[in-house]
PyMOL Python script that loads the backbone (N, CA, C, O; Angstrom):
from pymol import cmd

cmd.read_pdbstr("""\
ATOM      1  N   MET A   1     -76.290 -28.234  49.206  1.00  0.00           N
ATOM      2  CA  MET A   1     -74.872 -28.138  49.487  1.00  0.00           C
ATOM      3  C   MET A   1     -74.539 -28.760  50.844  1.00  0.00           C
ATOM      4  O   MET A   1     -73.490 -29.385  50.999  1.00  0.00           O
ATOM      5  N   GLU A   2     -75.428 -28.592  51.826  1.00  0.00           N
ATOM      6  CA  GLU A   2     -75.140 -29.085  53.172  1.00  0.00           C
ATOM      7  C   GLU A   2     -75.076 -30.602  53.217  1.00  0.00           C
ATOM      8  O   GLU A   2     -74.286 -31.166  53.974  1.00  0.00           O
ATOM      9  N   ILE A   3     -75.902 -31.273  52.411  1.00  0.00           N
ATOM     10  CA  ILE A   3     -75.927 -32.733  52.423  1.00  0.00           C
ATOM     11  C   ILE A   3     -74.585 -33.295  51.951  1.00  0.00           C
ATOM     12  O   ILE A   3     -74.153 -34.348  52.419  1.00  0.00           O
ATOM     13  N   MET A   4     -73.933 -32.598  51.033  1.00  0.00           N
ATOM     14  CA  MET A   4     -72.638 -33.051  50.544  1.00  0.00           C
ATOM     15  C   MET A   4     -71.604 -33.048  51.664  1.00  0.00           C
ATOM     16  O   MET A   4     -70.794 -33.969  51.766  1.00  0.00           O
ATOM     17  N   TRP A   5     -71.629 -32.029  52.495  1.00  0.00           N
ATOM     18  CA  TRP A   5     -70.663 -31.945  53.585  1.00  0.00           C
ATOM     19  C   TRP A   5     -70.915 -33.018  54.634  1.00  0.00           C
ATOM     20  O   TRP A   5     -69.974 -33.510  55.256  1.00  0.00           O
ATOM     21  N   ILE A   6     -72.170 -33.383  54.834  1.00  0.00           N
ATOM     22  CA  ILE A   6     -72.480 -34.459  55.784  1.00  0.00           C
ATOM     23  C   ILE A   6     -71.891 -35.772  55.286  1.00  0.00           C
ATOM     24  O   ILE A   6     -71.285 -36.510  56.062  1.00  0.00           O
ATOM     25  N   PHE A   7     -72.063 -36.075  53.988  1.00  0.00           N
ATOM     26  CA  PHE A   7     -71.480 -37.294  53.426  1.00  0.00           C
ATOM     27  C   PHE A   7     -69.963 -37.269  53.501  1.00  0.00           C
ATOM     28  O   PHE A   7     -69.333 -38.292  53.770  1.00  0.00           O
ATOM     29  N   LEU A   8     -69.380 -36.111  53.265  1.00  0.00           N
ATOM     30  CA  LEU A   8     -67.932 -35.974  53.312  1.00  0.00           C
ATOM     31  C   LEU A   8     -67.409 -36.241  54.719  1.00  0.00           C
ATOM     32  O   LEU A   8     -66.425 -36.961  54.889  1.00  0.00           O
ATOM     33  N   ILE A   9     -68.050 -35.675  55.713  1.00  0.00           N
ATOM     34  CA  ILE A   9     -67.632 -35.879  57.102  1.00  0.00           C
ATOM     35  C   ILE A   9     -67.823 -37.337  57.518  1.00  0.00           C
ATOM     36  O   ILE A   9     -66.963 -37.905  58.192  1.00  0.00           O
ATOM     37  N   LEU A  10     -68.942 -37.946  57.123  1.00  0.00           N
ATOM     38  CA  LEU A  10     -69.175 -39.357  57.434  1.00  0.00           C
ATOM     39  C   LEU A  10     -68.131 -40.260  56.785  1.00  0.00           C
ATOM     40  O   LEU A  10     -67.687 -41.230  57.398  1.00  0.00           O
ATOM     41  N   ALA A  11     -67.740 -39.955  55.561  1.00  0.00           N
ATOM     42  CA  ALA A  11     -66.718 -40.749  54.876  1.00  0.00           C
ATOM     43  C   ALA A  11     -65.377 -40.651  55.592  1.00  0.00           C
ATOM     44  O   ALA A  11     -64.674 -41.653  55.731  1.00  0.00           O
ATOM     45  N   ILE A  12     -65.020 -39.464  56.044  1.00  0.00           N
ATOM     46  CA  ILE A  12     -63.757 -39.279  56.759  1.00  0.00           C
ATOM     47  C   ILE A  12     -63.780 -40.005  58.094  1.00  0.00           C
ATOM     48  O   ILE A  12     -62.798 -40.646  58.467  1.00  0.00           O
ATOM     49  N   VAL A  13     -64.885 -39.911  58.814  1.00  0.00           N
ATOM     50  CA  VAL A  13     -64.997 -40.596  60.114  1.00  0.00           C
ATOM     51  C   VAL A  13     -64.927 -42.112  59.933  1.00  0.00           C
ATOM     52  O   VAL A  13     -64.255 -42.801  60.700  1.00  0.00           O
ATOM     53  N   CYS A  14     -65.615 -42.626  58.925  1.00  0.00           N
ATOM     54  CA  CYS A  14     -65.562 -44.074  58.661  1.00  0.00           C
ATOM     55  C   CYS A  14     -64.143 -44.510  58.311  1.00  0.00           C
ATOM     56  O   CYS A  14     -63.690 -45.562  58.761  1.00  0.00           O
ATOM     57  N   ALA A  15     -63.443 -43.714  57.518  1.00  0.00           N
ATOM     58  CA  ALA A  15     -62.071 -44.058  57.157  1.00  0.00           C
ATOM     59  C   ALA A  15     -61.160 -44.032  58.385  1.00  0.00           C
ATOM     60  O   ALA A  15     -60.284 -44.886  58.527  1.00  0.00           O
ATOM     61  N   LEU A  16     -61.362 -43.064  59.264  1.00  0.00           N
ATOM     62  CA  LEU A  16     -60.528 -42.977  60.463  1.00  0.00           C
ATOM     63  C   LEU A  16     -60.736 -44.150  61.408  1.00  0.00           C
ATOM     64  O   LEU A  16     -59.792 -44.609  62.052  1.00  0.00           O
ATOM     65  N   PHE A  17     -61.968 -44.634  61.492  1.00  0.00           N
ATOM     66  CA  PHE A  17     -62.277 -45.714  62.420  1.00  0.00           C
ATOM     67  C   PHE A  17     -62.427 -47.069  61.728  1.00  0.00           C
ATOM     68  O   PHE A  17     -63.022 -47.988  62.291  1.00  0.00           O
ATOM     69  N   SER A  18     -61.894 -47.197  60.519  1.00  0.00           N
ATOM     70  CA  SER A  18     -62.046 -48.452  59.782  1.00  0.00           C
ATOM     71  C   SER A  18     -61.367 -49.626  60.490  1.00  0.00           C
ATOM     72  O   SER A  18     -61.847 -50.756  60.402  1.00  0.00           O
ATOM     73  N   ASP A  19     -60.256 -49.373  61.192  1.00  0.00           N
ATOM     74  CA  ASP A  19     -59.597 -50.451  61.946  1.00  0.00           C
ATOM     75  C   ASP A  19     -60.504 -50.991  63.046  1.00  0.00           C
ATOM     76  O   ASP A  19     -60.647 -52.202  63.217  1.00  0.00           O
ATOM     77  N   LYS A  20     -61.109 -50.076  63.781  1.00  0.00           N
ATOM     78  CA  LYS A  20     -61.975 -50.496  64.887  1.00  0.00           C
ATOM     79  C   LYS A  20     -63.243 -51.183  64.377  1.00  0.00           C
ATOM     80  O   LYS A  20     -63.721 -52.141  64.986  1.00  0.00           O
ATOM     81  N   ILE A  21     -63.780 -50.697  63.272  1.00  0.00           N
ATOM     82  CA  ILE A  21     -64.971 -51.331  62.693  1.00  0.00           C
ATOM     83  C   ILE A  21     -64.626 -52.737  62.222  1.00  0.00           C
ATOM     84  O   ILE A  21     -65.387 -53.677  62.449  1.00  0.00           O
ATOM     85  N   ASP A  22     -63.477 -52.878  61.566  1.00  0.00           N
ATOM     86  CA  ASP A  22     -63.044 -54.185  61.081  1.00  0.00           C
ATOM     87  C   ASP A  22     -62.806 -55.146  62.248  1.00  0.00           C
ATOM     88  O   ASP A  22     -63.158 -56.323  62.169  1.00  0.00           O
ATOM     89  N   ALA A  23     -62.216 -54.647  63.316  1.00  0.00           N
ATOM     90  CA  ALA A  23     -61.973 -55.498  64.488  1.00  0.00           C
ATOM     91  C   ALA A  23     -63.279 -55.908  65.158  1.00  0.00           C
ATOM     92  O   ALA A  23     -63.390 -57.029  65.655  1.00  0.00           O
ATOM     93  N   ALA A  24     -64.259 -55.025  65.178  1.00  0.00           N
ATOM     94  CA  ALA A  24     -65.543 -55.344  65.812  1.00  0.00           C
ATOM     95  C   ALA A  24     -66.270 -56.458  65.065  1.00  0.00           C
ATOM     96  O   ALA A  24     -66.949 -57.280  65.681  1.00  0.00           O
ATOM     97  N   PHE A  25     -66.130 -56.486  63.738  1.00  0.00           N
ATOM     98  CA  PHE A  25     -66.798 -57.511  62.950  1.00  0.00           C
ATOM     99  C   PHE A  25     -65.899 -58.720  62.668  1.00  0.00           C
ATOM    100  O   PHE A  25     -66.334 -59.690  62.048  1.00  0.00           O
ATOM    101  N   LYS A  26     -64.645 -58.655  63.127  1.00  0.00           N
ATOM    102  CA  LYS A  26     -63.666 -59.742  62.936  1.00  0.00           C
ATOM    103  C   LYS A  26     -63.608 -60.175  61.474  1.00  0.00           C
ATOM    104  O   LYS A  26     -63.785 -61.351  61.155  1.00  0.00           O
ATOM    105  N   ALA A  27     -63.358 -59.208  60.591  1.00  0.00           N
ATOM    106  CA  ALA A  27     -63.400 -59.465  59.153  1.00  0.00           C
ATOM    107  C   ALA A  27     -62.013 -59.651  58.531  1.00  0.00           C
ATOM    108  O   ALA A  27     -61.909 -59.731  57.307  1.00  0.00           O
ATOM    109  N   ASP A  28     -60.970 -59.719  59.314  1.00  0.00           N
ATOM    110  CA  ASP A  28     -59.605 -59.959  58.827  1.00  0.00           C
ATOM    111  C   ASP A  28     -59.172 -58.971  57.745  1.00  0.00           C
ATOM    112  O   ASP A  28     -58.688 -59.387  56.693  1.00  0.00           O
ATOM    113  N   GLN A  29     -59.332 -57.708  57.982  1.00  0.00           N
ATOM    114  CA  GLN A  29     -58.908 -56.606  57.109  1.00  0.00           C
ATOM    115  C   GLN A  29     -59.702 -56.497  55.804  1.00  0.00           C
ATOM    116  O   GLN A  29     -59.442 -55.588  55.017  1.00  0.00           O
ATOM    117  N   LYS A  30     -60.649 -57.381  55.552  1.00  0.00           N
ATOM    118  CA  LYS A  30     -61.449 -57.293  54.325  1.00  0.00           C
ATOM    119  C   LYS A  30     -62.418 -56.125  54.390  1.00  0.00           C
ATOM    120  O   LYS A  30     -62.561 -55.372  53.426  1.00  0.00           O
ATOM    121  N   LEU A  31     -63.075 -55.979  55.517  1.00  0.00           N
ATOM    122  CA  LEU A  31     -64.031 -54.883  55.686  1.00  0.00           C
ATOM    123  C   LEU A  31     -63.320 -53.537  55.696  1.00  0.00           C
ATOM    124  O   LEU A  31     -63.849 -52.546  55.193  1.00  0.00           O
ATOM    125  N   LYS A  32     -62.116 -53.505  56.269  1.00  0.00           N
ATOM    126  CA  LYS A  32     -61.347 -52.258  56.308  1.00  0.00           C
ATOM    127  C   LYS A  32     -61.066 -51.768  54.893  1.00  0.00           C
ATOM    128  O   LYS A  32     -61.210 -50.578  54.611  1.00  0.00           O
ATOM    129  N   ARG A  33     -60.664 -52.675  53.996  1.00  0.00           N
ATOM    130  CA  ARG A  33     -60.393 -52.292  52.610  1.00  0.00           C
ATOM    131  C   ARG A  33     -61.656 -51.774  51.928  1.00  0.00           C
ATOM    132  O   ARG A  33     -61.606 -50.785  51.196  1.00  0.00           O
ATOM    133  N   ILE A  34     -62.764 -52.425  52.158  1.00  0.00           N
ATOM    134  CA  ILE A  34     -64.025 -51.996  51.548  1.00  0.00           C
ATOM    135  C   ILE A  34     -64.415 -50.607  52.059  1.00  0.00           C
ATOM    136  O   ILE A  34     -64.830 -49.751  51.278  1.00  0.00           O
ATOM    137  N   ILE A  35     -64.285 -50.387  53.360  1.00  0.00           N
ATOM    138  CA  ILE A  35     -64.623 -49.078  53.938  1.00  0.00           C
ATOM    139  C   ILE A  35     -63.718 -47.997  53.372  1.00  0.00           C
ATOM    140  O   ILE A  35     -64.193 -46.912  53.035  1.00  0.00           O
ATOM    141  N   LEU A  36     -62.417 -48.273  53.261  1.00  0.00           N
ATOM    142  CA  LEU A  36     -61.490 -47.268  52.737  1.00  0.00           C
ATOM    143  C   LEU A  36     -61.758 -46.962  51.264  1.00  0.00           C
ATOM    144  O   LEU A  36     -61.672 -45.805  50.851  1.00  0.00           O
ATOM    145  N   ILE A  37     -62.078 -47.972  50.475  1.00  0.00           N
ATOM    146  CA  ILE A  37     -62.391 -47.737  49.064  1.00  0.00           C
ATOM    147  C   ILE A  37     -63.679 -46.936  48.932  1.00  0.00           C
ATOM    148  O   ILE A  37     -63.751 -46.001  48.135  1.00  0.00           O
ATOM    149  N   PHE A  38     -64.693 -47.297  49.704  1.00  0.00           N
ATOM    150  CA  PHE A  38     -65.962 -46.577  49.675  1.00  0.00           C
ATOM    151  C   PHE A  38     -65.775 -45.122  50.126  1.00  0.00           C
ATOM    152  O   PHE A  38     -66.320 -44.206  49.510  1.00  0.00           O
ATOM    153  N   SER A  39     -65.006 -44.913  51.196  1.00  0.00           N
ATOM    154  CA  SER A  39     -64.760 -43.556  51.691  1.00  0.00           C
ATOM    155  C   SER A  39     -63.980 -42.733  50.667  1.00  0.00           C
ATOM    156  O   SER A  39     -64.260 -41.551  50.467  1.00  0.00           O
ATOM    157  N   GLY A  40     -63.014 -43.358  50.027  1.00  0.00           N
ATOM    158  CA  GLY A  40     -62.254 -42.661  48.988  1.00  0.00           C
ATOM    159  C   GLY A  40     -63.129 -42.269  47.811  1.00  0.00           C
ATOM    160  O   GLY A  40     -62.971 -41.186  47.248  1.00  0.00           O
ATOM    161  N   GLY A  41     -64.052 -43.146  47.440  1.00  0.00           N
ATOM    162  CA  GLY A  41     -64.980 -42.839  46.353  1.00  0.00           C
ATOM    163  C   GLY A  41     -65.888 -41.675  46.691  1.00  0.00           C
ATOM    164  O   GLY A  41     -66.127 -40.797  45.861  1.00  0.00           O
ATOM    165  N   ILE A  42     -66.393 -41.672  47.916  1.00  0.00           N
ATOM    166  CA  ILE A  42     -67.255 -40.562  48.344  1.00  0.00           C
ATOM    167  C   ILE A  42     -66.463 -39.261  48.379  1.00  0.00           C
ATOM    168  O   ILE A  42     -66.963 -38.214  47.969  1.00  0.00           O
ATOM    169  N   LEU A  43     -65.237 -39.329  48.864  1.00  0.00           N
ATOM    170  CA  LEU A  43     -64.381 -38.146  48.909  1.00  0.00           C
ATOM    171  C   LEU A  43     -64.142 -37.615  47.498  1.00  0.00           C
ATOM    172  O   LEU A  43     -64.199 -36.405  47.275  1.00  0.00           O
ATOM    173  N   LEU A  44     -63.876 -38.500  46.552  1.00  0.00           N
ATOM    174  CA  LEU A  44     -63.636 -38.091  45.172  1.00  0.00           C
ATOM    175  C   LEU A  44     -64.881 -37.450  44.555  1.00  0.00           C
ATOM    176  O   LEU A  44     -64.787 -36.410  43.904  1.00  0.00           O
ATOM    177  N   VAL A  45     -66.035 -38.064  44.756  1.00  0.00           N
ATOM    178  CA  VAL A  45     -67.280 -37.524  44.209  1.00  0.00           C
ATOM    179  C   VAL A  45     -67.595 -36.153  44.814  1.00  0.00           C
ATOM    180  O   VAL A  45     -68.016 -35.243  44.099  1.00  0.00           O
ATOM    181  N   CYS A  46     -67.395 -36.005  46.113  1.00  0.00           N
ATOM    182  CA  CYS A  46     -67.660 -34.709  46.765  1.00  0.00           C
ATOM    183  C   CYS A  46     -66.708 -33.632  46.265  1.00  0.00           C
ATOM    184  O   CYS A  46     -67.123 -32.491  46.061  1.00  0.00           O
ATOM    185  N   MET A  47     -65.445 -33.971  46.066  1.00  0.00           N
ATOM    186  CA  MET A  47     -64.486 -32.978  45.570  1.00  0.00           C
ATOM    187  C   MET A  47     -64.823 -32.567  44.136  1.00  0.00           C
ATOM    188  O   MET A  47     -64.696 -31.395  43.780  1.00  0.00           O
ATOM    189  N   ILE A  48     -65.246 -33.518  43.321  1.00  0.00           N
ATOM    190  CA  ILE A  48     -65.667 -33.189  41.951  1.00  0.00           C
ATOM    191  C   ILE A  48     -66.889 -32.269  41.988  1.00  0.00           C
ATOM    192  O   ILE A  48     -66.988 -31.333  41.194  1.00  0.00           O
ATOM    193  N   ALA A  49     -67.817 -32.534  42.905  1.00  0.00           N
ATOM    194  CA  ALA A  49     -69.006 -31.683  43.023  1.00  0.00           C
ATOM    195  C   ALA A  49     -68.636 -30.269  43.459  1.00  0.00           C
ATOM    196  O   ALA A  49     -69.205 -29.297  42.961  1.00  0.00           O
ATOM    197  N   VAL A  50     -67.697 -30.149  44.374  1.00  0.00           N
ATOM    198  CA  VAL A  50     -67.268 -28.818  44.828  1.00  0.00           C
ATOM    199  C   VAL A  50     -66.599 -28.068  43.673  1.00  0.00           C
ATOM    200  O   VAL A  50     -66.873 -26.888  43.458  1.00  0.00           O
ATOM    201  N   ILE A  51     -65.740 -28.741  42.944  1.00  0.00           N
ATOM    202  CA  ILE A  51     -65.059 -28.089  41.822  1.00  0.00           C
ATOM    203  C   ILE A  51     -66.057 -27.688  40.735  1.00  0.00           C
ATOM    204  O   ILE A  51     -65.976 -26.587  40.191  1.00  0.00           O
ATOM    205  N   ALA A  52     -66.987 -28.570  40.422  1.00  0.00           N
ATOM    206  CA  ALA A  52     -67.994 -28.277  39.404  1.00  0.00           C
ATOM    207  C   ALA A  52     -68.885 -27.108  39.824  1.00  0.00           C
ATOM    208  O   ALA A  52     -69.252 -26.269  39.001  1.00  0.00           O
ATOM    209  N   ARG A  53     -69.220 -27.065  41.088  1.00  0.00           N
ATOM    210  CA  ARG A  53     -70.076 -25.975  41.557  1.00  0.00           C
ATOM    211  C   ARG A  53     -69.338 -24.638  41.525  1.00  0.00           C
ATOM    212  O   ARG A  53     -69.940 -23.602  41.240  1.00  0.00           O
ATOM    213  N   ASN A  54     -68.037 -24.658  41.817  1.00  0.00           N
ATOM    214  CA  ASN A  54     -67.266 -23.408  41.812  1.00  0.00           C
ATOM    215  C   ASN A  54     -66.968 -22.916  40.410  1.00  0.00           C
ATOM    216  O   ASN A  54     -66.693 -21.730  40.230  1.00  0.00           O
ATOM    217  N   LEU A  55     -67.012 -23.780  39.416  1.00  0.00           N
ATOM    218  CA  LEU A  55     -66.775 -23.354  38.045  1.00  0.00           C
ATOM    219  C   LEU A  55     -67.966 -22.598  37.470  1.00  0.00           C
ATOM    220  O   LEU A  55     -67.805 -21.787  36.558  1.00  0.00           O
ATOM    221  N   ASN A  56     -69.155 -22.857  37.994  1.00  0.00           N
ATOM    222  CA  ASN A  56     -70.364 -22.184  37.454  1.00  0.00           C
ATOM    223  C   ASN A  56     -70.574 -20.865  38.070  1.00  0.00           C
ATOM    224  O   ASN A  56     -71.535 -20.173  37.734  1.00  0.00           O
TER     225      ASN A  56
END
""", "prot")
cmd.dss("prot")
cmd.show_as("cartoon", "prot")
cmd.util.cbc("prot")
cmd.orient("prot")
């Protein structure tokens, strides 16, 4: 259970700092979109896992 929360926190932090990461790599907003999509996917998977675990 703890590993899921670590991934969730990392996804949120990456999403919050996606502008700065994109600027550091000078990727013209392409990397920012990829980071946000990846973070959203991780967030969705973690929420599904939490809901599935609470149903059992």
